[in-house]
N, C-alpha and C positions, 0 to 999 in steps of 0.2 A: 360875885356872891355880897350877901344881905352881910353888913358886917353889925346887927344887933341879938345876933347869936349869942345862949348865954356865954358856951364856950371861947367866944372870940377875943376876947381879951389875955385868955392861959396863953404861957407857953411850953414849950419842952414837952417833958414826959406827963403834966399836970392837964395840958392841953389833947394830948394824945389819948389819953383815959377818958377826958371827959367825950371827947371827939367816938371811941370806941363805943362808950355805954349809950351815949345820943343814938347811934346808928341801932343797936340792939334793943331799944326802947323804941327804935321806929319801925323796924323790922319785923318786933314779935307779933304787932296788931296785924300782919299781913300771912296770908296762909301760903298762898305759892306764889313763887319770883320766876317768872320767864326770861332768859336772855336769847334778842333775837341777833341774830350773825349773819355776816355773808365772809367769802372768801374774797371777793370782790364790790367793787360798788356796782352800778347800774341792772340790779337783777329786782329792785322791787321790794328792799327791806323793811324798807321806811313804810313802805305801804302795806307791807302785810300786817309789820307790827300794831299800824294804825287797825285795819281791817280782822284783827285780832281781838284787841282790844274792845271794841267796839260789835264784833259778833257775840263775846262772852258778857256785854254788859246788855247784850239785847234777851241773852238767856237770864237775865236775874242777878246775876254776879255784882257784885260790890269792885271797880276798878280802877286801878290807877294807870297812867302810863309816862314813863319817865322815858325823857332824850338825854343821855348823856355824851353827843356826837358834840366834840368841842368845835371842828373845826368844817363841817357842813350840815349843819343842822335841816331837819327838815319838816318834824314833827309839828310846829307854830304854825307853818305855812298850810301843811294836809288840814289841818283842823281848824285853818281861819282866823287864829291866837295871836297873827302878826302883830297887831297893835296893841295887844293886851297885859296888861301887866302883874304877876303874884303879887297878892297884901301879905306882909309880913309883920311879926313883933317880934318880942323879946327872946321867942319861945321858937321860932325859925319860921318857914315861907309856906304860906297857906297852896295847894296846887288850882289851878284854875278849871272850873264846872262845865264839861261840856254836856253832856245831860242827866241825869237825875242818878247814874250808875255810874257813871266817867267821868275820872277828874282825869288831868294831864298837866304837865310841867316839861319844860326844855331848859337847859342850863343857859342857851339862848338869850332867855326872855329876862334873865339876871344879868345880861351887860347892858351898859350905858351905851353904847354904839354898836350894832348890831352887823353893819356893814363893816368893822374895822375886822381885820383877818387876826384871829387865835395862833398866836405864833409862842407856843410854850413848848417846855422841854418836858421831860416823862415825868421827871419828879412834880414839877407844879401842878402839871396835869391829872398828878396821883391825890396829891393833895384838894385838890379841888373837888375832885369828883366823890372824892370819900365828903367832903364836910357837906356837899349838895346832897349824898342821899342821907345823912346826918340831919340837915335840917328841913327837909321838907318833912311836913304836915300830912299826914294821909289820913291817921286815921283810922280805922279799921276795914281791910280791905278781903276780897276773896282771892283775886291775882292783881300783883303788879308784873305788868311788861315794859319791860327795859329796852329800848333802840339803843345799838352801839355802832360806831362808823365798823366800815367795811374793814377786812383784816384781822390780825391777831395781834395788836398792837396794846399799849397801855390802858386802853380804856376800857375792852372787853376782860383784861386780867385784872384790871381792879376791880372790877364787879366779882369776876369770882373769887378773889380774896378775901373782900368785903361780903360780899352776901354768899357764906358759903353753903347755902342747901339751893343756889339758884337754878334752874335745870336750864338747857342750849335749847332754841330752836334754829336749825340751819336754813339758809335758802338761798337756793340755786336755780340758776335756769339750765334748758337743757343740752347746751352747746356743750363741747368738750372743754376750751379754756377757763368756764367757769366750774365744770365739776374739776377740773383737776385743781383748780384754789381752795374748792369747800372739802375736798380731805384734808389740805391744809388747817381748813376749820373744826374737819371730825376729829384731828391725832391732836391739836390744840388742847380741845375740851377734855380729852384722855390724859394728858399731860399735865392738867389742872386740877383734873381729878372732878370735873364737871358732868352730872350727866346729860344723856342728850334726850331728850323729847324725842326729837325725831327731825326730817329730812325733811322740806318743801319745796316740790319744783316749781317755781313760779314761770309764766307768760309760755306756757304748754299747751300749744295751739292757738290761733286767731280768733275771736268771736267777729263776725262782720256785723258792724254795727247797721246795716240794711236786710238782710235776710237771717240775722241770725246764725247762720253754719258756723260749723268751726272748719280752719283749716290749718296743718301743723308745717305751717310756714318758717319756724324757728324749732323744727325738731319735738320729735315727743318720749317720755320714756327715760332719760338718761339719768333723772333722779332715781327714779325706782331702783336702776339698776345700779345705781352707784351707793343706795341705803344697801341692799343686799350685798354689793363686793364688801363694805366697810362694816357691815356689821349692827347700823343703826336703822330702825325703827323708819318706815316713811310715814310720814301722813298726810299726804296727798298733793293734787296738785292745781293749780289755779291757772284759767284760761287767759291769753292775753286780749284783756277788753279796753279798750281807746275809751272808755267813758271812765274807766278808774282813774287815765289821767286827768282828762279833762273835768271830773269832781274836784282831785286833788287840787287844781289850779284853783281851783274857785274855793277853795276853802273847804271840801264838803265830803263826806265820806259817802262813798258810794253806797256801801251796804247800808247805811239809811236810805237811801234815796233810791226806791225802787230797781234793783240790777237785777240785771238780765236772769232767767231759771238757771244757766248753766253758770255762772259767777255764785248765786243763791248756794247752788248745790254743793259745788266743789267746797264754797268757804263752811258750809255745814258739816260738810263728812271732813275736812281738816279739823272744826273745834271737836267733832266727836272722837275722834281720836286722839286727841290733846287731853279731854277730859278723860277718856276711858285709861290712857297712862298713867297720868297719873293717880288716878283712885288705884290702879293696879300694883303704882311703887311705892305705895303707902301698906301696900299688905305686909304681913310679915314673915310668911312661908313662902317657900317655891312651891310650883307645879312639877310634882316628882319626874312625871314623864319626860319634862323638857321639852314642851310643845308650845309653851309665850316664853311670857316673861320672868325670869328666876326673881322673885321680890323677898327672899330667905334673907333676912338681916343678920350679921356675928350676932355671938354673943355678946354678955356686958363687956365691956371696958375690961372687967376684972379679970375677965377668963379669955383663954385663949382657945382658937377656933382653929385645927389642924387640917387643911385640906390636899388632898393629893390629888393631882393631876395627870394623867400617860402621856410621856413624849416622844416623838421621833423628833432629831433633828433640830432640837430647840422650841418645835410647837404643837401644838396636842396633836398625838396618834389617835386614829379613829378604831383601830384594831388593838384593844383595852388588853388584850391579855396575849399580845404580841409586840409591846411597846418595847423601846430600848431602855428609856428610863423614866421614873417615878419623879415628880419635883413634888418635894413636903414643906409646904409653906404654911408658919404658923402666923395667925392675926393676932392681934390685940384691940379692939376694937376694929378700927378701919386701916389699922398700921400692918407691913409686915413686920416683924420682928426675927425671924429667919427661915431661912430657904437651902433646904438640904437637896441633894441629888441622890438618889440611890437604886439599884439596878435589882432588878426582881428577881425573884427565884424559876428555875425553869417553870414553861407551864404546863400545871397540872389542874386537873377540873377538882375545886371547890381550897384551892390553894392559896391565892390571893387575897380574898375575903378573909384567913384566918391569919396571912401575914401582916398585911396594913389593917387589920385590927388591935394587933401584937403592938403596931406603931402607935399607936392612940388617933388614927384617923376617924376625923366626924363625918366629911364629906368628899364627895368623890365628883367632879369634874369632867366628865366623858366627853366622847362624840359619838359613843356606840357601847352596848352593852347586853348580852343576852338576858333575858327576865330570869334564868334560873340563876345567874350571878347576882342581880339586883336583889332578887329576894335573898340571896343568904348575907349580902351587904347589909339590907334590911332587919336582919335577925339579928346582925349585933349592933342596930344601935346607927350604923352607919348611912347616912344617906347619899341616895344618888340625884346625880345633875345630869342626865344622856343630849344628845345635838347640838353641844358648844362647839365654837368656830375653832376653827385651825388657826391660834393666836399665841403667840407666845404666854408662860404659864403667869408672869407677871399682870402683865395684860388683862388676861383671864380673871383673876383676882379682886382688879381694881375694877372692872366692869361688875361685878357679881358682889361686891361690898357696897358698891353704891348704884346699886339696883340698873344697871342700865344694861345686865347682860342678856340678850335675846337671843335666846334658843331654840333649833329646830328637833325635827323626828329623829327618834333614834337610830342610827344610819346602821345598827347592827341587822340581821337578818337572821340570828339563828336563839 
């Protein structure tokens, strides 16, 4: 790393505060931060990160691409930047220019010997990544795409903790061995409270370079099924195109260099879904019917939001009026400050809206509910979100406050 940064000579608590301030200052000028993850290696994660950044830049956005993979960085080679060294001064390090709208930097670029293996323990890696994020001078960006190593180790964890408003995109291939690992990545994001933009299935069908026909030699559809089962958005599928690898070996971006219609169309769909999800993620209110994504944010930190969730066997119960218990959860900001389990009174028409209203409930997250009951709750100022998945209450609330709760149709038919 550069030793010319302003806080490099400080130590202890002062150095940490200076580094935090530098990180905050750098990130404050970046609108959207996206961490590209995968459960295992070899699924094309770095290639997707490059094409996401390239595709966004082609749409006119100002984009930065950051590689925080300490052990196997790929971005310099994929972009043809291996022989280039970024400039730096006393304020930090300047990323390299790829195109007018795209800049990139890799932690490998700051190492003296790029062929020497990095043998570092966790605390050292965490410190290096934090300083790296603090030192890079991006200027104003619409998007920062961050490529991390596969798995759920120190690098993605450090990014999640250092960039609290980052979103995750998780890459998989259709095979079950990859899908089993990607489920761990999904649960990792939920545990560190990082909202998931969506899942991308890479190598979904092989595109013949001679005839242009597609063949599902690696299977297809596993990513979509996993996304549905794990209740995360599905951004789209990318075909297996040998020219992606050929261009990458040459240090050229396939999307910049006359890609096949299939690849271009698939990439365009992913980018459209990505930008649409981010736009919805900024909306302050949920769609009350629960047909799409709940975007309602909790009250201001000084207030408390009380959420009621009907349960059966510890998970959301689709039959609202016949649940075993209600979880009443008090939120302050994004933090659960209290959870109380209560047994509902015997089911009678109109009773539950009055009973929950008396308990100060502001919001109900439900699987299904009759329209008459929804109207009664709304009359009492209680909002109802239907079509939620059958998950434990804490997980539903965590997804809700981080704007990552995806809901479907109201499962009630009366």
